[in-house]
N, C-alpha and C positions, 0 to 999 in steps of 0.2 A: 543338775549341777551350775553352782553359785559361780562364774565367770571374775577373775581377779579383775581391779578397778582399772587398771591401765591396761587390759587387754579388753574392756568393754571401752575404754576411751577409742583404742587403734581402731573396733569394730566398727562402732556408730557412724563416724563417718564414711567407711568403704561401703555399708550397706547403702547409704544414704546417696554413696554420690552414683553409685549401681540403679539405684532406682532411676535419679533423676536423668544419668546419662544412658540408660535402655529406653531405647521408643517406645515398644507395648508400653512398660510397668511406666514411664512419661505421660503417658495418655491416661492413663488408667488416674495414677496421681495427682495431676497437674493441678484439676478441682480447685484440690488442697490449695494450692498456691490463690488461684482464683480467689478463694474463699477468702484469704488473706487480702488483696488485691482491693477487692469489692471494701471490704469491711474498710481500709485505710482510708477508702475515698469515706465510706458512711462518717467514721470519726471523727475525718477534718469538717464533714462541712454541718456537724452538730458543733463542733468546737468553736467553730465560725459564727455560731448564730445562725445557719439556713437549714431550713426546715426537711429534714430525712424525708423522703414518701416508698423508698423503696427500692430493694436488692432484687437483681436475677441471676440466675448463674445458668448457663446453656451445656446442651452434650456435646458442643465442642469448645469446651472450655473457658470460653469468652463468659465477660458479664456484663453489666452495667449497672449502677448508683443512681438514682433518680432523689436531686435535690430544687428543693424550690429558694428562689432569693436572687441577690442582684447578681446579671450573667455577666459581670466583670469584676473586678476587684481582688484585694487582697484576699478576701474569702474563697473566691471563685479559684485564682491560683493555688493556694495551697492546696482543696479541694482535691485539684486535678494532680496537681504533684505528688499525693499520700497516694495513689495507687500502688505505681510504681515501687515503692522504696519501702512499700509496710511489712509484704511477706522477709527481707531481709532487716528489719530494725525489729521486727519479734522473732525471729531466727538468734540475733542479738541477744534480746532479753531474756530468752530461755535459754539460751545458753549462759548467760551471767546467773542465773538463778541455779541452773543444773550444780556452776562451780562454785555455788554457796552451799548445797545438799539440798535444796529447795526444789527437788522431782514433784511431790506429793503438791506443792502449792500450786507447784507449777501449774499438773494436771486440771487442777480446779479450775486453776483460773482462766487456760486456754475452757473447759467445760460453761464456763461461767460466760464469757464472747461467743464461744459460738449458739449458746443460749440468745444475746441481745438480737446477736445475725440472725438467727430462725424468726423472730421476731417480726423483721422487716424484710424479710422475704417474700416474692408475690409469686414462684411460678410453681410446678409441681415439681419440677429437676432440682431446682436450687433447692425446696424445703430436703427430699428425698436427700439430698447429695450433703446437705450439711446436719444432719439427723445423722445418718452413718459415720461420717467423721466423727462429732460427737459419742456417737455408742461407744466407735472404738479407741478413743481417749476415755470414755467414764467404765468399759470393762478393767483396761490399767487400772485408774485409779479407783477402784474401789474393791476391787481381787488380785492386782498384783503384790507380788513382793518387790523390798524397797528395792530391792536388785534389776528386778523389771522394772518399777517403777523410773530408777535413774537412768537405763539404759534406752528405753522408750524415750524417754526425755531428749536427752542428748540425742540419738539419731531422729525424733522431730527438728529439733533445734538443726543440725545439719543439713537436714529438709528444707528447711527454709532459706539457710543458708546458701545452698546450691542452688532451688530452684529459683529464690527469687533473681540471682545471675544468670541462669538460665531462661528467663523469662524475659528479663530485660535483651538477652543477646537477641533472641526472637523475635523483640520486636522491632530491631533495627534492620535484621534481615528479610520481615515482613516489609518494612517502608521502601529496602530498597529495594525489591522486587513490585511492588506496587508502581513505583517511581517508572523504571525500567518497562509496566505494562503503557504507560501514557496518564497514570490515574492525577487528577488535577486537584480534589479536595479528601485531604484524606481525614483522616477522623481520631486516628490513635490521641492517645493522652500527650504527646509530646506534641503533635501540630494543633491540639488546642490549647497548649500551655505558650506554645509558638505565637497563637492571634492570640490571645490574652497579655502577652507581655512584647511583640517583637522579636526576642530572644530567639534565633533557630532551634529548628529539632533536634539537629542534631549535638547540639548543645546544652540540650534536655536529656537527649538520651546517653551525653557524655558523663551528667553530672549522675543520670542512676546508677551506672556503672560505677561509678567511683563508688557513689554511696555501698551498694552490691558488694566490691571489691574490701572497703573498707570494715563492713559488718565482717565478711568471709575469712577475713583475716584476724579480728580482733576477736572474735565472738570461736576462732579455731584454737586461737591461744588461750583460753580460758575455759577449754573443753580437752586441749590436748597439751600447751604446753608447760602449764603448771603442776599438771599433774604429773606428767612426764619428768621435769627438774625435780619433783619431790622423792618421784621413784628414784630416781637417779643417787639423788644426795644419799638416799635412806641405802641404797645398793652400795655404795660409794664406803660408809658409815660403816656396815654389819661387814664389808671387807677389809676396814683399817682395825676393825674390835678382832676381826681373825688373824 
C-alpha cells in the first residue's frame, strides 16, 4: 500500500524520534551518527589541507579520526569543530534534497560518501559498520519504489537531525559527569577546541546545540511545513469548489 505523501511526512519524524529516543534502538543506530561525526572531521581535515590517515569506529559508538598537519591554527580548529555539527548539517542537506523530490539522488550520494569513508576506515568493526549502513541504503536505492525511497530518505534526514541534537546533549552530560568525578584533562571535541582557541568548552557545546536546533527547525520546515501548508491550501480549495 502506498501511503499519501502528507502521511509519510508525519510518520517519518515519529519513527525517527522513537529510534533516537529509545535507549536500546539508539545504542544500535547511534553508530550511523558516529559515521557522520567522524566523516565531518575527515572532510574538514581534507578541505584544510591536512593529510587524512584513518578513521576508526568502535563498538561503544565512539570513534576517532586521525589527520596529520599543524597541531594548531584555523585548519585544526575547523577540523575539531566539524564533528558534532556534521550529523545535523547532513540531516539538513538530506531534508533539502527530499523537499526538492531528489530522494534517489540523495541515496546514491549517501552511498558515495560511505564508500569514501570506507576507504579510510582502519578497523574491522568500522569496516563492518560502514558496509552494513551502505548496504541498507543501497538496497532501498536500487530496489525501492519512489515512495519507499522518499520515505526512507525523509526518515534518515529526521534521524540525523534528532540524532545530531542527542549526541550534543550526551556530550554535555558526559563532561558534567567527568568533572564531578574530578577528571582534570578532558579530551572531548569541545575541550580540544577550548585548548586551541581559549574559548570555554561550554560555549563550544552551546554552539553545537544552536547549530543542531537550527538545522532541526529548518529541516523540519522543509520536510513537513511546506508540504502540510500545500495540503491545507489544496483542501481549502477543494472545499471552496465544493
